[in-house]
C-alpha positions as CSV (number, residue, x, y, z in Angstrom):
1,M,13.3,-7.2,-11.2
2,Q,16.2,-5.3,-9.7
3,Q,17.8,-5.8,-6.3
4,I,19.9,-3.3,-4.4
5,D,21.5,-3.0,-1.0
6,F,19.6,-1.1,1.7
7,M,21.1,-1.0,5.2
8,G,23.0,-4.2,4.4
9,K,19.8,-6.1,3.2
10,T,18.3,-6.8,-0.2
11,L,15.7,-4.5,-1.5
12,N,13.7,-5.7,-4.5
13,Y,11.9,-3.6,-7.0
14,K,10.7,-3.4,-10.6
15,V,10.6,-0.6,-13.2
16,Q,8.5,-0.6,-16.3
17,G,7.3,2.0,-18.9
18,T,9.0,5.2,-20.1
19,G,6.5,8.0,-19.5
20,E,7.4,11.4,-18.2
21,K,5.4,10.9,-15.0
22,V,6.7,8.4,-12.5
23,I,4.2,6.3,-10.5
24,F,5.5,4.6,-7.4
25,L,3.2,1.7,-6.3
26,L,3.5,0.5,-2.7
27,H,1.6,-2.7,-1.8
28,G,-0.1,-3.7,1.4
29,Y,0.4,-6.1,4.3
30,L,0.8,-9.8,3.4
31,E,1.3,-8.7,-0.3
32,S,4.3,-8.1,-2.6
33,L,4.9,-6.1,-5.7
34,E,3.2,-8.9,-7.6
35,I,-0.2,-7.8,-6.3
36,W,0.0,-4.9,-8.9
37,D,0.5,-7.3,-11.9
38,G,-1.8,-6.2,-14.7
39,F,-2.7,-3.0,-13.0
40,A,0.9,-1.8,-13.2
41,D,1.1,-2.9,-16.9
42,D,-1.8,-0.7,-17.8
43,L,-0.4,2.3,-15.9
44,A,3.0,1.7,-17.6
45,E,1.4,2.3,-21.1
46,N,1.8,6.1,-20.5
47,N,4.0,6.4,-17.4
48,K,7.1,5.0,-15.8
49,V,6.0,2.7,-13.0
50,I,8.0,1.5,-10.1
51,R,7.0,-1.2,-7.8
52,M,8.9,-2.1,-4.6
53,D,8.7,-5.1,-2.3
54,I,8.3,-3.5,1.1
55,P,11.1,-4.9,3.4
56,G,9.9,-8.1,5.0
57,H,7.6,-8.9,2.1
58,G,8.2,-10.4,-1.3
59,K,11.9,-10.6,-2.1
60,S,13.0,-7.7,0.1
61,E,14.7,-8.8,3.3
62,V,13.8,-8.0,6.8
63,I,15.9,-5.1,8.1
64,Q,15.2,-5.1,11.9
65,E,12.7,-6.3,14.5
66,Q,10.3,-3.4,13.9
67,H,9.8,-1.7,10.6
68,D,8.6,1.8,11.4
69,M,6.8,3.5,8.5
70,E,9.7,6.1,8.4
71,L,12.2,3.3,7.8
72,L,10.0,1.9,4.9
73,A,9.7,5.4,3.5
74,Q,13.5,5.6,3.5
75,A,13.7,2.4,1.5
76,A,11.4,3.9,-1.1
77,L,13.6,7.0,-1.3
78,H,16.6,4.8,-1.8
79,V,14.9,3.2,-4.8
80,L,14.1,6.7,-6.3
81,E,17.7,7.8,-5.7
82,T,19.1,4.6,-7.3
83,E,17.0,5.3,-10.4
84,M,17.9,9.0,-10.3
85,I,14.3,10.1,-10.1
86,K,13.7,13.5,-8.7
87,S,10.0,13.1,-7.8
88,C,7.0,10.7,-8.2
89,I,3.3,10.2,-7.7
90,M,3.1,7.7,-4.9
91,I,0.2,5.3,-4.6
92,G,0.0,3.3,-1.4
93,H,-2.3,0.4,-0.8
94,S,-3.2,-0.3,2.9
95,L,0.2,-0.6,4.6
96,G,1.6,1.1,1.6
97,G,-0.6,4.1,2.3
98,Y,0.9,4.4,5.8
99,V,4.4,4.3,4.2
100,T,3.3,7.0,1.7
101,L,2.2,9.3,4.5
102,A,5.6,8.8,6.3
103,F,7.2,9.6,2.9
104,L,5.1,12.8,2.6
105,E,6.1,13.9,6.0
106,K,9.9,13.2,5.5
107,Y,10.4,13.9,1.8
108,P,7.6,16.2,0.5
109,E,9.8,17.6,-2.2
110,K,9.9,14.2,-3.8
111,L,6.2,13.9,-4.3
112,D,4.2,15.4,-7.2
113,G,1.0,14.0,-5.6
114,F,-0.1,10.9,-3.7
115,S,-2.9,8.5,-3.3
116,L,-4.2,6.4,-0.4
117,F,-5.7,3.3,-1.9
118,H,-7.9,1.5,0.7
119,S,-5.9,3.2,3.4
120,H,-6.3,6.1,5.9
121,P,-4.2,8.6,7.8
122,F,-5.3,7.6,11.4
123,A,-3.3,5.7,14.0
124,D,-4.4,2.2,15.0
125,S,-7.4,2.0,17.4
126,E,-6.9,-0.1,20.5
127,Q,-9.0,-2.8,18.9
128,V,-6.8,-2.9,15.8
129,K,-3.7,-3.0,18.0
130,E,-5.1,-5.9,19.9
131,N,-5.8,-7.7,16.6
132,R,-2.2,-7.1,15.4
133,A,-0.8,-8.3,18.7
134,R,-2.9,-11.5,18.3
135,E,-1.5,-12.0,14.8
136,I,2.1,-11.5,16.1
137,D,1.5,-14.1,18.7
138,L,0.1,-16.6,16.1
139,V,3.1,-16.0,13.8
140,E,5.6,-16.5,16.6
141,K,3.9,-19.8,17.5
142,G,4.4,-20.9,13.9
143,R,0.7,-20.5,12.9
144,K,1.2,-18.0,10.1
145,N,-1.3,-19.9,7.9
146,V,-4.1,-19.2,10.3
147,I,-3.9,-15.4,9.8
148,I,-3.4,-15.8,6.1
149,N,-6.4,-18.1,5.7
150,T,-8.5,-15.6,7.7
151,N,-7.2,-12.3,6.3
152,I,-7.0,-12.9,2.6
153,P,-10.6,-13.7,1.8
154,K,-11.6,-10.7,3.9
155,M,-9.6,-8.5,1.5
156,F,-12.4,-9.0,-1.1
157,A,-15.9,-7.8,-0.7
158,N,-18.1,-10.7,0.6
159,D,-20.2,-10.6,-2.6
160,N,-17.0,-10.9,-4.7
161,L,-15.5,-14.0,-3.2
162,E,-17.0,-16.4,-5.8
163,K,-16.4,-14.1,-8.8
164,F,-12.8,-13.7,-7.8
165,K,-12.1,-17.1,-6.3
166,D,-9.0,-17.6,-8.5
167,Q,-7.6,-14.2,-7.5
168,V,-8.3,-15.0,-3.8
169,E,-6.1,-18.1,-4.2
170,W,-3.4,-16.1,-6.0
171,V,-3.3,-13.5,-3.3
172,R,-3.2,-16.2,-0.7
173,N,-0.2,-17.8,-2.3
174,I,1.6,-14.4,-2.3
175,A,0.9,-14.1,1.4
176,L,2.1,-17.6,2.2
177,N,5.5,-16.6,0.8
178,T,5.8,-13.7,3.2
179,P,8.3,-14.7,6.0
180,G,7.0,-14.7,9.5
181,E,9.8,-12.4,10.6
182,G,8.7,-9.9,8.0
183,I,5.1,-10.1,9.0
184,V,5.9,-9.4,12.7
185,A,8.3,-6.5,11.9
186,N,5.7,-4.8,9.8
187,L,2.8,-5.4,12.2
188,K,4.9,-3.8,15.0
189,G,5.6,-0.8,12.7
190,M,1.9,-0.4,11.9
191,M,0.9,-0.6,15.6
192,N,3.2,2.2,16.5
193,R,2.7,4.6,13.7
194,P,1.3,8.1,14.6
195,D,-1.9,9.8,13.4
196,R,-1.2,11.7,10.3
197,S,-4.6,13.1,9.6
198,E,-3.5,16.7,10.1
199,L,-0.7,16.1,7.6
200,V,-3.3,15.1,5.0
201,R,-5.6,18.0,5.9
202,N,-2.9,20.6,5.5
203,T,-1.0,19.3,2.6
204,K,-0.7,21.4,-0.6
205,K,0.0,18.3,-2.6
206,P,-2.6,16.8,-4.9
207,F,-4.2,13.9,-3.1
208,L,-6.6,11.1,-4.1
209,L,-8.4,8.9,-1.6
210,I,-9.8,5.7,-3.1
211,A,-12.2,3.8,-0.9
212,G,-14.3,0.6,-1.2
213,V,-17.9,0.7,0.1
214,N,-17.6,-3.0,1.1
215,D,-14.1,-2.9,2.7
216,N,-13.9,-5.4,5.5
217,Y,-10.9,-3.6,7.0
218,I,-11.8,0.0,6.6
219,N,-15.4,0.7,7.5
220,Y,-16.5,3.1,4.7
221,E,-19.3,4.8,6.7
222,E,-17.2,5.2,9.9
223,V,-13.7,6.0,8.7
224,I,-13.9,7.8,5.3
225,P,-16.1,10.7,6.5
226,K,-13.4,11.5,9.1
227,V,-10.8,12.1,6.5
228,V,-10.7,15.9,5.9
229,L,-9.6,16.4,2.3
230,P,-7.0,19.1,1.6
231,E,-7.5,21.9,-0.9
232,K,-6.3,19.7,-3.8
233,G,-7.9,16.5,-2.4
234,S,-10.6,14.3,-3.9
235,L,-12.4,11.0,-3.1
236,I,-13.2,8.2,-5.4
237,T,-15.6,5.6,-4.1
238,L,-15.6,2.1,-5.5
239,E,-19.2,0.9,-5.0
240,N,-18.5,-2.8,-5.6
241,S,-15.1,-3.2,-4.0
242,G,-13.7,-4.4,-0.7
243,H,-10.0,-3.9,0.1
244,V,-8.5,-4.6,-3.3
245,G,-10.3,-2.4,-5.8
246,F,-7.4,-2.6,-8.2
247,I,-8.6,-6.2,-8.7
248,E,-12.3,-5.9,-8.0
249,E,-13.0,-2.8,-10.0
250,K,-9.8,-2.5,-12.0
251,E,-11.1,-0.3,-14.9
252,K,-12.8,2.2,-12.6
253,A,-9.7,2.5,-10.4
254,L,-7.4,2.9,-13.4
255,L,-9.7,5.6,-14.8
256,A,-9.6,7.5,-11.5
257,L,-5.8,7.3,-11.4
258,D,-5.4,8.3,-15.0
259,D,-7.6,11.4,-14.4
260,F,-5.6,12.2,-11.3
261,I,-2.3,11.9,-13.1
262,I,-3.4,14.0,-16.0
263,F,-4.5,16.7,-13.5
264,L,-0.8,16.8,-12.4
265,V,0.6,17.5,-15.8
């Protein structure tokens, strides 16, 4: 683990591997860089892998009351600059995908390619905004555990809950260590992010969309067909995954990313 200053706050990240290609992994909401344990180790066998705790999560401190995606993208850029890395392949899970798209918009020259992993380029629907506002209210009332106990099991496909019960508990513990102030700051940022579907449609960058058929947060049949893939875009479907395919179908997800990375060489 390495810690650096970003806007007067601590930014935590980890680097492993020594390959020519640099993979930057960005975790999702209520997670930390730990969520990539194992998955990152495998990627690091042939690549340099960077994992960052998104501000307000893990060991990265809260920066301000609202963490816009552009601010979080700036934090990722700061890590790259600290490590003197010119460009990377960015893989964003859920919230991390929203950050990846802000990064694509702001710093396209820093990306060799990118992947949305159980994420999408659309703005929040009114229903999702209402749900996020409800979660903010619960956190501010000191009931963070309520949203964690509800949200974490939903990250896994319903049929996978028994099979991955130990992993569910592990992810729950990661979430419990997320400070309430960080949860609220990132919820506010997600609620206010813009639609970036045209950015994805028109990008010239290689793009990989990874989606789970049984995702409880991103309805596969409703959302995924609306994503218009760019010229160098492709879709990988994880038939037996919910929202955490890097756990639920680790080998298939790794193979898809390995193929994507090799394509970029």
